[in-house]
ZAKOLKOL-122176 format. One record per residue (C-alpha): residue number from 1; x, y, z. Coordinates in pm, whole numbers. Layout:
BEGIN
[rec NUM, [X, Y, Z]]
...
END
This chain:
BEGIN
[rec 1, [0, 0, 0]]
[rec 2, [115, 351, -61]]
[rec 3, [108, 630, 190]]
[rec 4, [-241, 755, 250]]
[rec 5, [-416, 997, 475]]
[rec 6, [-700, 869, 685]]
[rec 7, [-1024, 1048, 605]]
[rec 8, [-1182, 994, 944]]
[rec 9, [-1182, 1281, 1188]]
[rec 10, [-1141, 1273, 1560]]
[rec 11, [-1431, 1356, 1787]]
[rec 12, [-1388, 1542, 2114]]
[rec 13, [-1572, 1400, 2412]]
[rec 14, [-1619, 1535, 2764]]
[rec 15, [-1352, 1396, 2996]]
[rec 16, [-1606, 1254, 3238]]
[rec 17, [-1815, 1068, 2983]]
[rec 18, [-1797, 692, 3030]]
[rec 19, [-1815, 433, 2757]]
[rec 20, [-2165, 325, 2671]]
[rec 21, [-2345, 108, 2420]]
[rec 22, [-2437, 409, 2202]]
[rec 23, [-2133, 347, 1983]]
[rec 24, [-1890, 66, 1915]]
[rec 25, [-1578, 9, 2119]]
[rec 26, [-1253, -109, 1964]]
[rec 27, [-956, -214, 2177]]
[rec 28, [-605, -137, 2051]]
[rec 29, [-357, -393, 2182]]
[rec 30, [2, -482, 2102]]
[rec 31, [344, -557, 2248]]
[rec 32, [564, -277, 2386]]
[rec 33, [774, -99, 2123]]
[rec 34, [531, -194, 1844]]
[rec 35, [426, 167, 1775]]
[rec 36, [79, 108, 1918]]
[rec 37, [50, 445, 2092]]
[rec 38, [190, 629, 1787]]
[rec 39, [-88, 474, 1581]]
[rec 40, [-346, 562, 1845]]
[rec 41, [-232, 926, 1849]]
[rec 42, [-250, 944, 1470]]
[rec 43, [-601, 802, 1462]]
[rec 44, [-741, 1022, 1738]]
[rec 45, [-528, 1330, 1665]]
[rec 46, [-476, 1383, 2037]]
[rec 47, [-850, 1417, 2097]]
[rec 48, [-834, 1180, 2388]]
[rec 49, [-913, 1151, 2752]]
[rec 50, [-683, 987, 3004]]
[rec 51, [-814, 786, 3294]]
[rec 52, [-771, 475, 3505]]
[rec 53, [-973, 158, 3479]]
[rec 54, [-1223, 125, 3764]]
[rec 55, [-1056, -16, 4073]]
[rec 56, [-702, -3, 3930]]
[rec 57, [-451, 271, 3861]]
[rec 58, [-334, 145, 3523]]
[rec 59, [-364, 448, 3300]]
[rec 60, [-539, 418, 2966]]
[rec 61, [-631, 652, 2683]]
[rec 62, [-970, 661, 2514]]
[rec 63, [-1007, 838, 2182]]
[rec 64, [-1296, 879, 1939]]
[rec 65, [-1310, 860, 1558]]
[rec 66, [-1582, 837, 1294]]
[rec 67, [-1593, 562, 1036]]
[rec 68, [-1686, 604, 668]]
[rec 69, [-2054, 586, 757]]
[rec 70, [-2028, 863, 1016]]
[rec 71, [-2067, 638, 1319]]
[rec 72, [-1863, 714, 1627]]
[rec 73, [-1615, 452, 1742]]
[rec 74, [-1434, 458, 2077]]
[rec 75, [-1072, 340, 2071]]
[rec 76, [-921, 213, 2398]]
[rec 77, [-540, 211, 2405]]
[rec 78, [-455, -85, 2630]]
[rec 79, [-120, -132, 2810]]
[rec 80, [153, -294, 2601]]
[rec 81, [160, -671, 2662]]
[rec 82, [346, -971, 2524]]
[rec 83, [84, -1235, 2602]]
[rec 84, [-265, -1291, 2740]]
[rec 85, [-135, -1508, 3022]]
[rec 86, [-123, -1237, 3287]]
[rec 87, [188, -1224, 3502]]
[rec 88, [176, -852, 3580]]
[rec 89, [-103, -605, 3659]]
[rec 90, [-76, -446, 3313]]
[rec 91, [-130, -781, 3141]]
[rec 92, [-422, -861, 3373]]
[rec 93, [-592, -534, 3280]]
[rec 94, [-556, -606, 2907]]
[rec 95, [-700, -957, 2951]]
[rec 96, [-991, -832, 3162]]
[rec 97, [-1085, -565, 2906]]
[rec 98, [-1062, -804, 2610]]
[rec 99, [-1269, -1068, 2788]]
[rec 100, [-1532, -819, 2909]]
[rec 101, [-1448, -867, 3279]]
[rec 102, [-1337, -509, 3348]]
[rec 103, [-1602, -331, 3558]]
[rec 104, [-1742, -23, 3387]]
[rec 105, [-1595, -112, 3049]]
[rec 106, [-1797, -311, 2793]]
[rec 107, [-1636, -598, 2607]]
[rec 108, [-1490, -457, 2284]]
[rec 109, [-1688, -501, 1965]]
[rec 110, [-1362, -549, 1775]]
[rec 111, [-986, -552, 1828]]
[rec 112, [-693, -393, 1648]]
[rec 113, [-367, -578, 1708]]
[rec 114, [-54, -373, 1637]]
[rec 115, [260, -576, 1572]]
[rec 116, [616, -480, 1487]]
[rec 117, [664, -609, 1132]]
[rec 118, [1040, -633, 1185]]
[rec 119, [989, -881, 1471]]
[rec 120, [690, -1075, 1349]]
[rec 121, [789, -1424, 1463]]
[rec 122, [781, -1311, 1828]]
[rec 123, [478, -1084, 1805]]
[rec 124, [256, -1329, 1617]]
[rec 125, [222, -1525, 1943]]
[rec 126, [12, -1241, 2086]]
[rec 127, [-187, -1209, 1763]]
[rec 128, [-280, -1577, 1776]]
[rec 129, [-416, -1550, 2127]]
[rec 130, [-613, -1234, 2049]]
[rec 131, [-769, -1379, 1732]]
[rec 132, [-864, -1691, 1927]]
[rec 133, [-1094, -1476, 2144]]
[rec 134, [-1341, -1483, 1854]]
[rec 135, [-1390, -1106, 1811]]
[rec 136, [-1353, -925, 1476]]
[rec 137, [-981, -852, 1461]]
[rec 138, [-757, -643, 1237]]
[rec 139, [-386, -724, 1248]]
[rec 140, [-166, -425, 1165]]
[rec 141, [196, -491, 1075]]
[rec 142, [350, -162, 1179]]
[rec 143, [683, -6, 1079]]
[rec 144, [647, -103, 714]]
[rec 145, [904, 159, 618]]
[rec 146, [1165, 7, 849]]
[rec 147, [1086, -343, 724]]
[rec 148, [1168, -241, 367]]
[rec 149, [1480, -47, 468]]
[rec 150, [1614, -354, 647]]
[rec 151, [1544, -585, 353]]
[rec 152, [1250, -767, 510]]
[rec 153, [934, -884, 335]]
[rec 154, [592, -1022, 425]]
[rec 155, [315, -1151, 201]]
[rec 156, [15, -976, 357]]
[rec 157, [-253, -1170, 167]]
[rec 158, [-92, -1502, 251]]
[rec 159, [-63, -1408, 617]]
[rec 160, [-428, -1298, 623]]
[rec 161, [-531, -1640, 487]]
[rec 162, [-318, -1815, 750]]
[rec 163, [-468, -1607, 1033]]
[rec 164, [-822, -1601, 902]]
[rec 165, [-853, -1228, 971]]
[rec 166, [-770, -902, 786]]
[rec 167, [-404, -798, 783]]
[rec 168, [-254, -466, 669]]
[rec 169, [102, -342, 637]]
[rec 170, [118, 11, 782]]
[rec 171, [347, 279, 917]]
[rec 172, [204, 479, 1205]]
[rec 173, [486, 730, 1167]]
[rec 174, [430, 816, 799]]
[rec 175, [60, 731, 770]]
[rec 176, [114, 457, 515]]
[rec 177, [-178, 213, 495]]
[rec 178, [-376, 373, 777]]
[rec 179, [-686, 384, 555]]
[rec 180, [-714, 8, 623]]
[rec 181, [-815, 95, 978]]
[rec 182, [-1097, 312, 846]]
[rec 183, [-1223, 26, 631]]
[rec 184, [-1213, -209, 927]]
[rec 185, [-1401, 29, 1153]]
[rec 186, [-1673, 66, 892]]
[rec 187, [-1713, -300, 809]]
[rec 188, [-1589, -512, 1099]]
[rec 189, [-1702, -854, 980]]
[rec 190, [-1862, -1129, 1176]]
[rec 191, [-1652, -1293, 1441]]
[rec 192, [-1383, -1523, 1299]]
[rec 193, [-1365, -1888, 1389]]
[rec 194, [-1137, -1952, 1688]]
[rec 195, [-792, -2063, 1576]]
[rec 196, [-694, -2426, 1600]]
[rec 197, [-357, -2436, 1770]]
[rec 198, [-125, -2730, 1842]]
[rec 199, [-155, -2703, 2219]]
[rec 200, [-424, -2455, 2319]]
[rec 201, [-315, -2254, 2623]]
[rec 202, [47, -2364, 2585]]
[rec 203, [301, -2088, 2530]]
[rec 204, [522, -2334, 2342]]
[rec 205, [229, -2434, 2121]]
[rec 206, [159, -2073, 2027]]
[rec 207, [524, -2010, 1951]]
[rec 208, [544, -2312, 1722]]
[rec 209, [225, -2202, 1552]]
[rec 210, [361, -1848, 1507]]
[rec 211, [677, -1977, 1340]]
[rec 212, [472, -2202, 1112]]
[rec 213, [235, -1922, 1013]]
[rec 214, [520, -1681, 948]]
[rec 215, [695, -1938, 731]]
[rec 216, [383, -2026, 532]]
[rec 217, [313, -1656, 477]]
[rec 218, [657, -1618, 319]]
[rec 219, [781, -1378, 586]]
[rec 220, [1146, -1282, 558]]
[rec 221, [1274, -1138, 882]]
[rec 222, [1500, -839, 828]]
[rec 223, [1861, -866, 933]]
[rec 224, [1977, -644, 1217]]
[rec 225, [2130, -335, 1052]]
[rec 226, [2507, -314, 1074]]
[rec 227, [2490, 34, 1220]]
[rec 228, [2259, -92, 1498]]
[rec 229, [2512, -358, 1590]]
[rec 230, [2792, -103, 1588]]
[rec 231, [2600, 141, 1808]]
[rec 232, [2509, -134, 2055]]
[rec 233, [2873, -239, 2075]]
[rec 234, [2944, 113, 2202]]
[rec 235, [2633, 199, 2406]]
[rec 236, [2620, -143, 2575]]
[rec 237, [2992, -164, 2641]]
[rec 238, [3062, -236, 3008]]
[rec 239, [3289, 70, 3039]]
[rec 240, [3213, 307, 2756]]
[rec 241, [2839, 253, 2786]]
[rec 242, [2841, 387, 3142]]
[rec 243, [3067, 678, 3043]]
[rec 244, [2838, 775, 2754]]
[rec 245, [2535, 752, 2981]]
[rec 246, [2704, 992, 3224]]
[rec 247, [2784, 1235, 2944]]
[rec 248, [2423, 1225, 2825]]
[rec 249, [2295, 1302, 3176]]
[rec 250, [2537, 1595, 3213]]
[rec 251, [2427, 1725, 2874]]
[rec 252, [2065, 1724, 2985]]
[rec 253, [2129, 1950, 3284]]
[rec 254, [2362, 2181, 3095]]
[rec 255, [2088, 2223, 2833]]
[rec 256, [1834, 2310, 3101]]
[rec 257, [2048, 2599, 3229]]
[rec 258, [2222, 2709, 2910]]
[rec 259, [1903, 2728, 2702]]
[rec 260, [1621, 2708, 2953]]
[rec 261, [1737, 2983, 3189]]
[rec 262, [1745, 3262, 2925]]
[rec 263, [1401, 3154, 2803]]
[rec 264, [1278, 3153, 3162]]
[rec 265, [1416, 3504, 3213]]
[rec 266, [1228, 3626, 2904]]
[rec 267, [907, 3470, 3031]]
[rec 268, [966, 3629, 3373]]
[rec 269, [1007, 3971, 3210]]
[rec 270, [684, 3920, 3015]]
[rec 271, [493, 3819, 3330]]
[rec 272, [633, 4118, 3525]]
[rec 273, [531, 4363, 3254]]
[rec 274, [190, 4197, 3222]]
[rec 275, [142, 4219, 3599]]
[rec 276, [214, 4592, 3593]]
[rec 277, [-30, 4638, 3305]]
[rec 278, [-301, 4447, 3487]]
[rec 279, [-238, 4644, 3807]]
[rec 280, [-262, 4977, 3623]]
[rec 281, [-608, 4891, 3492]]
[rec 282, [-750, 4783, 3826]]
[rec 283, [-872, 5012, 4105]]
[rec 284, [-642, 5017, 4405]]
[rec 285, [-770, 4797, 4683]]
[rec 286, [-839, 4441, 4788]]
[rec 287, [-950, 4323, 4443]]
[rec 288, [-630, 4449, 4281]]
[rec 289, [-424, 4281, 4553]]
[rec 290, [-615, 3956, 4499]]
[rec 291, [-552, 3950, 4123]]
[rec 292, [-195, 4081, 4117]]
[rec 293, [-46, 3949, 4441]]
[rec 294, [-265, 3646, 4493]]
[rec 295, [-313, 3506, 4144]]
[rec 296, [-57, 3665, 3913]]
[rec 297, [253, 3662, 4131]]
[rec 298, [171, 3329, 4294]]
[rec 299, [93, 3137, 3976]]
[rec 300, [337, 3331, 3759]]
[rec 301, [628, 3249, 3988]]
[rec 302, [583, 2884, 3888]]
[rec 303, [495, 2941, 3521]]
[rec 304, [838, 3093, 3454]]
[rec 305, [989, 2745, 3483]]
[rec 306, [785, 2607, 3193]]
[rec 307, [1080, 2637, 2946]]
[rec 308, [1309, 2424, 3164]]
[rec 309, [1042, 2159, 3214]]
[rec 310, [962, 2139, 2843]]
[rec 311, [1333, 2113, 2762]]
[rec 312, [1366, 1826, 3008]]
[rec 313, [1081, 1636, 2846]]
[rec 314, [1211, 1716, 2499]]
[rec 315, [1548, 1560, 2575]]
[rec 316, [1389, 1259, 2747]]
[rec 317, [1157, 1219, 2447]]
[rec 318, [1451, 1222, 2205]]
[rec 319, [1633, 959, 2411]]
[rec 320, [1324, 741, 2442]]
[rec 321, [1207, 763, 2080]]
[rec 322, [1557, 698, 1950]]
[rec 323, [1573, 366, 2137]]
[rec 324, [1858, 473, 2365]]
[rec 325, [1669, 448, 2693]]
[rec 326, [1621, 73, 2655]]
[rec 327, [1998, 44, 2631]]
[rec 328, [2029, 261, 2942]]
[rec 329, [1802, 11, 3121]]
[rec 330, [2045, -268, 3040]]
[rec 331, [2334, -59, 3175]]
[rec 332, [2134, 24, 3489]]
[rec 333, [2048, -343, 3546]]
[rec 334, [2412, -410, 3638]]
[rec 335, [2388, -155, 3920]]
[rec 336, [2034, -233, 4029]]
[rec 337, [2104, -605, 4064]]
[rec 338, [2355, -520, 4336]]
[rec 339, [2082, -364, 4551]]
[rec 340, [1834, -646, 4497]]
[rec 341, [1632, -496, 4208]]
[rec 342, [1641, -584, 3841]]
[rec 343, [1626, -381, 3522]]
[rec 344, [1245, -388, 3515]]
[rec 345, [1251, -136, 3798]]
[rec 346, [1459, 99, 3584]]
[rec 347, [1178, 206, 3350]]
[rec 348, [941, 313, 3634]]
[rec 349, [1230, 485, 3815]]
[rec 350, [1330, 662, 3496]]
[rec 351, [975, 787, 3442]]
[rec 352, [985, 914, 3802]]
[rec 353, [1217, 1188, 3676]]
[rec 354, [905, 1323, 3509]]
[rec 355, [655, 1244, 3785]]
[rec 356, [636, 984, 4060]]
[rec 357, [263, 918, 4004]]
[rec 358, [285, 750, 3660]]
[rec 359, [614, 592, 3771]]
[rec 360, [439, 418, 4059]]
[rec 361, [161, 306, 3826]]
[rec 362, [424, 174, 3584]]
[rec 363, [548, -69, 3850]]
[rec 364, [253, -291, 3756]]
[rec 365, [478, -443, 3490]]
[rec 366, [694, -594, 3769]]
[rec 367, [580, -950, 3839]]
[rec 368, [751, -994, 4178]]
[rec 369, [532, -825, 4440]]
[rec 370, [819, -744, 4678]]
[rec 371, [1026, -593, 4397]]
[rec 372, [723, -390, 4298]]
[rec 373, [665, -250, 4649]]
[rec 374, [1036, -170, 4686]]
[rec 375, [1029, 20, 4357]]
[rec 376, [717, 210, 4469]]
[rec 377, [883, 310, 4795]]
[rec 378, [1202, 445, 4634]]
[rec 379, [1042, 611, 4329]]
[rec 380, [977, 949, 4504]]
[rec 381, [1351, 982, 4573]]
[rec 382, [1410, 1022, 4201]]
[rec 383, [1413, 1394, 4117]]
[rec 384, [1078, 1466, 3951]]
[rec 385, [1003, 1766, 3733]]
[rec 386, [815, 1931, 4023]]
[rec 387, [1148, 1966, 4207]]
[rec 388, [1309, 2127, 3903]]
[rec 389, [1158, 2476, 3959]]
[rec 390, [1269, 2471, 4325]]
[rec 391, [1621, 2363, 4236]]
[rec 392, [1648, 2616, 3954]]
[rec 393, [1522, 2903, 4169]]
[rec 394, [1755, 2840, 4463]]
[rec 395, [2061, 2755, 4254]]
[rec 396, [2018, 3060, 4032]]
[rec 397, [1975, 3284, 4339]]
[rec 398, [2285, 3172, 4525]]
[rec 399, [2528, 3025, 4273]]
[rec 400, [2686, 3233, 3995]]
[rec 401, [2707, 3053, 3663]]
[rec 402, [3075, 2993, 3590]]
[rec 403, [3225, 2740, 3347]]
[rec 404, [3366, 2417, 3489]]
[rec 405, [3435, 2236, 3163]]
[rec 406, [3402, 2527, 2926]]
[rec 407, [3064, 2545, 2749]]
[rec 408, [2999, 2178, 2826]]
[rec 409, [2940, 2214, 3201]]
[rec 410, [2877, 2511, 3429]]
[rec 411, [2856, 2544, 3804]]
[rec 412, [2476, 2559, 3807]]
[rec 413, [2438, 2248, 3591]]
[rec 414, [2692, 2073, 3813]]
[rec 415, [2492, 2165, 4124]]
[rec 416, [2172, 2040, 3961]]
[rec 417, [2344, 1716, 3861]]
[rec 418, [2465, 1673, 4219]]
[rec 419, [2108, 1696, 4349]]
[rec 420, [1987, 1436, 4099]]
[rec 421, [2273, 1206, 4200]]
[rec 422, [2193, 1267, 4567]]
[rec 423, [1834, 1153, 4519]]
[rec 424, [1945, 851, 4318]]
[rec 425, [2199, 746, 4582]]
[rec 426, [1938, 768, 4856]]
[rec 427, [1704, 559, 4641]]
[rec 428, [1978, 297, 4598]]
[rec 429, [2054, 298, 4973]]
[rec 430, [1685, 261, 5060]]
[rec 431, [1637, -16, 4806]]
[rec 432, [1931, -205, 4954]]
[rec 433, [1788, -155, 5303]]
[rec 434, [1445, -283, 5200]]
[rec 435, [1565, -576, 4991]]
[rec 436, [1795, -699, 5267]]
[rec 437, [1520, -688, 5530]]
[rec 438, [1141, -662, 5502]]
[rec 439, [1121, -705, 5124]]
[rec 440, [1385, -974, 5068]]
[rec 441, [1315, -1193, 4764]]
[rec 442, [1488, -1408, 4505]]
[rec 443, [1663, -1249, 4209]]
[rec 444, [1454, -1243, 3890]]
[rec 445, [1598, -1250, 3537]]
[rec 446, [1579, -927, 3340]]
[rec 447, [1447, -972, 2986]]
[rec 448, [1395, -667, 2766]]
[rec 449, [1316, -643, 2396]]
[rec 450, [1544, -385, 2237]]
[rec 451, [1363, -151, 1999]]
[rec 452, [1553, -55, 1686]]
[rec 453, [1731, 277, 1672]]
[rec 454, [1509, 538, 1509]]
[rec 455, [1519, 905, 1430]]
[rec 456, [1265, 1076, 1659]]
[rec 457, [990, 1246, 1464]]
[rec 458, [887, 1606, 1516]]
[rec 459, [523, 1499, 1541]]
[rec 460, [590, 1253, 1823]]
[rec 461, [806, 1500, 2013]]
[rec 462, [557, 1779, 1955]]
[rec 463, [267, 1571, 2089]]
[rec 464, [472, 1483, 2395]]
[rec 465, [553, 1848, 2468]]
[rec 466, [193, 1956, 2414]]
[rec 467, [75, 1686, 2653]]
[rec 468, [329, 1779, 2924]]
[rec 469, [274, 2150, 2874]]
[rec 470, [-101, 2108, 2915]]
[rec 471, [-47, 1902, 3231]]
[rec 472, [183, 2168, 3378]]
[rec 473, [-54, 2454, 3293]]
[rec 474, [-348, 2259, 3430]]
[rec 475, [-161, 2208, 3756]]
[rec 476, [-68, 2577, 3767]]
[rec 477, [-426, 2678, 3699]]
[rec 478, [-577, 2451, 3964]]
[rec 479, [-366, 2336, 4260]]
[rec 480, [-113, 2619, 4251]]
[rec 481, [-371, 2892, 4190]]
[rec 482, [-596, 2756, 4466]]
[rec 483, [-309, 2756, 4716]]
[rec 484, [-210, 3108, 4607]]
[rec 485, [-565, 3233, 4665]]
[rec 486, [-584, 3066, 5007]]
[rec 487, [-250, 3220, 5101]]
[rec 488, [-362, 3562, 4987]]
[rec 489, [-673, 3529, 5202]]
[rec 490, [-467, 3411, 5500]]
[rec 491, [-232, 3711, 5467]]
[rec 492, [-521, 3958, 5456]]
[rec 493, [-700, 3837, 5768]]
[rec 494, [-792, 3914, 6039]]
[rec 495, [-907, 4256, 5918]]
[rec 496, [-860, 4564, 6140]]
[rec 497, [-1110, 4845, 6086]]
[rec 498, [-1173, 4719, 5733]]
[rec 499, [-804, 4713, 5648]]
[rec 500, [-582, 4406, 5599]]
[rec 501, [-323, 4350, 5873]]
[rec 502, [53, 4374, 5836]]
[rec 503, [198, 4048, 5709]]
[rec 504, [352, 3975, 6050]]
[rec 505, [7, 3994, 6212]]
[rec 506, [-179, 3779, 5959]]
[rec 507, [-314, 3427, 6002]]
[rec 508, [-47, 3281, 5778]]
[rec 509, [225, 3446, 5990]]
[rec 510, [76, 3293, 6305]]
[rec 511, [101, 2949, 6143]]
[rec 512, [454, 3017, 6021]]
[rec 513, [577, 3139, 6358]]
[rec 514, [417, 2836, 6529]]
[rec 515, [632, 2594, 6328]]
[rec 516, [941, 2815, 6311]]
[rec 517, [1109, 2666, 6622]]
[rec 518, [1107, 2323, 6456]]
[rec 519, [1269, 2444, 6133]]
[rec 520, [1500, 2713, 6269]]
[rec 521, [1781, 2453, 6320]]
[rec 522, [1772, 2407, 5942]]
[rec 523, [1822, 2780, 5876]]
[rec 524, [1459, 2839, 5768]]
[rec 525, [1238, 3132, 5870]]
[rec 526, [861, 3135, 5904]]
[rec 527, [801, 3210, 5535]]
[rec 528, [999, 2904, 5431]]
[rec 529, [805, 2708, 5693]]
[rec 530, [474, 2809, 5537]]
[rec 531, [617, 2710, 5200]]
[rec 532, [710, 2366, 5333]]
[rec 533, [354, 2315, 5458]]
[rec 534, [183, 2424, 5137]]
[rec 535, [426, 2226, 4923]]
[rec 536, [279, 1904, 5060]]
[rec 537, [0, 1969, 4808]]
[rec 538, [262, 1983, 4531]]
[rec 539, [634, 2051, 4557]]
[rec 540, [645, 2353, 4327]]
[rec 541, [375, 2524, 4535]]
[rec 542, [652, 2653, 4764]]
[rec 543, [752, 2893, 4485]]
[rec 544, [397, 3021, 4451]]
[rec 545, [382, 3055, 4831]]
[rec 546, [700, 3260, 4851]]
[rec 547, [590, 3463, 4549]]
[rec 548, [260, 3547, 4718]]
[rec 549, [410, 3621, 5062]]
[rec 550, [688, 3840, 4925]]
[rec 551, [451, 4014, 4686]]
[rec 552, [233, 4125, 4977]]
[rec 553, [516, 4200, 5220]]
[rec 554, [604, 4574, 5184]]
[rec 555, [971, 4493, 5253]]
[rec 556, [1010, 4259, 4957]]
[rec 557, [728, 4319, 4709]]
[rec 558, [942, 4544, 4490]]
[rec 559, [1217, 4283, 4433]]
[rec 560, [1209, 3961, 4236]]
[rec 561, [1175, 3626, 4407]]
[rec 562, [1542, 3532, 4382]]
[rec 563, [1647, 3857, 4552]]
[rec 564, [1383, 3807, 4821]]
[rec 565, [1508, 3454, 4878]]
[rec 566, [1860, 3582, 4941]]
[rec 567, [1717, 3807, 5213]]
[rec 568, [1554, 3512, 5389]]
[rec 569, [1821, 3241, 5353]]
[rec 570, [2192, 3221, 5417]]
[rec 571, [2400, 3011, 5172]]
[rec 572, [2396, 2731, 5431]]
[rec 573, [2017, 2759, 5459]]
[rec 574, [1986, 2747, 5081]]
[rec 575, [2184, 2422, 5067]]
[rec 576, [1969, 2280, 5349]]
[rec 577, [1654, 2372, 5156]]
[rec 578, [1780, 2195, 4843]]
[rec 579, [1873, 1885, 5042]]
[rec 580, [1536, 1885, 5219]]
[rec 581, [1352, 1894, 4886]]
[rec 582, [1577, 1623, 4746]]
[rec 583, [1452, 1377, 5007]]
[rec 584, [1112, 1490, 5138]]
[rec 585, [790, 1334, 5004]]
[rec 586, [587, 1648, 4944]]
[rec 587, [314, 1545, 4704]]
[rec 588, [-41, 1451, 4798]]
[rec 589, [-98, 1282, 4461]]
[rec 590, [198, 1051, 4520]]
[rec 591, [75, 960, 4867]]
[rec 592, [-271, 885, 4728]]
[rec 593, [-145, 662, 4447]]
[rec 594, [87, 470, 4682]]
[rec 595, [-209, 402, 4913]]
[rec 596, [-413, 280, 4617]]
[rec 597, [-135, 66, 4471]]
[rec 598, [-50, -100, 4803]]
[rec 599, [-415, -137, 4913]]
[rec 600, [-376, 38, 5247]]
[rec 601, [-212, 313, 5452]]
[rec 602, [74, 109, 5600]]
[rec 603, [326, 164, 5322]]
[rec 604, [245, 530, 5238]]
[rec 605, [258, 628, 5609]]
[rec 606, [589, 447, 5650]]
[rec 607, [720, 602, 5328]]
[rec 608, [617, 959, 5419]]
[rec 609, [758, 929, 5771]]
[rec 610, [1088, 778, 5654]]
[rec 611, [1141, 1038, 5381]]
[rec 612, [1054, 1326, 5614]]
[rec 613, [1299, 1207, 5881]]
[rec 614, [1572, 1155, 5622]]
[rec 615, [1505, 1500, 5476]]
[rec 616, [1517, 1673, 5816]]
[rec 617, [1833, 1501, 5939]]
[rec 618, [2011, 1553, 5605]]
[rec 619, [1911, 1920, 5586]]
[rec 620, [2026, 1974, 5945]]
[rec 621, [2363, 1816, 5865]]
[rec 622, [2399, 2017, 5544]]
[rec 623, [2318, 2345, 5720]]
[rec 624, [2576, 2292, 5991]]
[rec 625, [2848, 2158, 5761]]
[rec 626, [2813, 2436, 5503]]
[rec 627, [2772, 2698, 5775]]
[rec 628, [3096, 2581, 5935]]
[rec 629, [3280, 2588, 5601]]
[rec 630, [3151, 2936, 5510]]
[rec 631, [3253, 3082, 5842]]
END
């Protein structure tokens, strides 16, 4: 088939609308690294809603399209699985949905199976089991362009006869052959006859059947490209692989400061000017203070870090889409095995650098329950993107940017890297502690299918950035804005003769001064204390808190947040604050998802208490050590 553009159009649906029988439901299933989600994004054009299946925290996407006849069809993007014999929570969810046993989700009317055409012998095993369910099924052989480039070939018509179900050769990246999906959605035929397999229910039987089908269909598996072998000989080298990984990590942080900081400064200037413009058009009084000091300065103090966060996700997206991160998992397995974990924990821990919530949900791919709980408990130590604004703000305020290795590494990037390493080391220490005591278990083999190296596409990267940008703005417009408004109200009450009190006499100051004795040994004042309390809602809320408090305080409202921070913290206190945030579990969403994933409060309470104690003791030590060195 030649490249074609699908004529269906996506349909937006309210986020809270559940699936019903008013339109057909089609499940999209396939192994990891088959391009399933790329296909799903192309079909739905990002008009999707994200949710969790009832009773479980496995995230899924639901998108809507129209077929040739104008009927709406709901597409459910299921977790990537290798088989329908569930060993992990992800696989169990896929099986439950396909068999109609998932509460609140009807059994699909049809199934689209997405396979990697360059690895068909392995992936046909899943196709056989899905077709045997007896539902109308379309088998898509994805990555047709890569199959041809690597010298592979498959006779689609012959394979369709062998499988007894429609088969199409497609490329989700280029759009080639996607019109076959439209045809299938419009005319999903009657259910096929269940497949007759050598040993039904036997993994070996399915594998033998898959090889036989592939052979009869005249499938020629492509040879591994020479350049892939050469790259793997470097990236997976026991010595050079680790060195390259370190260089990549350093490059990420240098990019965040070298490119992200100037962009952040421009955005800060724009927000400052906009705030002045808004203030000039509002009558002086409480309402103006609410909008400018409560909403604009509180929320805007966090929004300025959007460039750094998008840059972080851009770089991670390039590494993931190129296939490098799978190689990094193999490298990490050598280290993780020494602390009792295997490489399967690496992918959730890596995603924790974006956010601990999806990282904890991603642990459902880990079969061993004790390994899974250990990974859940250490995931919040990995430096998530919510810590990035705090780190950037404090480092930029107290540390001048000087070159360490020329343009390749500066002092600020080095400090940021040190904080990431600090969190990782504490995660490793905690994992070792857990796996040698309460969560001891046998070592499990680490098996990972290596995706081919690919050039990341602008569309894929763009969709990723749009998705993360929307999530960040949504958080800024909800949680952060709500906290900013509550803080503004707390700083303007109790009223005296119709006038707001001085900041020192406000409700928020009373709270801050009440906890100040407990945090004074760390070098923190009452404003920082209030920030630590509010940041339990979300880590970056501390910036909005300080932005609101300093915007209202007559002594600091005329200076930017970094200058105000230098008035409130000594260099030793700044280091203590960074260390505290590196270890503390300040995120209500993370606490909630840990409780849900572990089916109780025991582990989240233990986790929160442990991380808080570690954060306090470490910050106390850092404050005294740095204070002694400075003086």
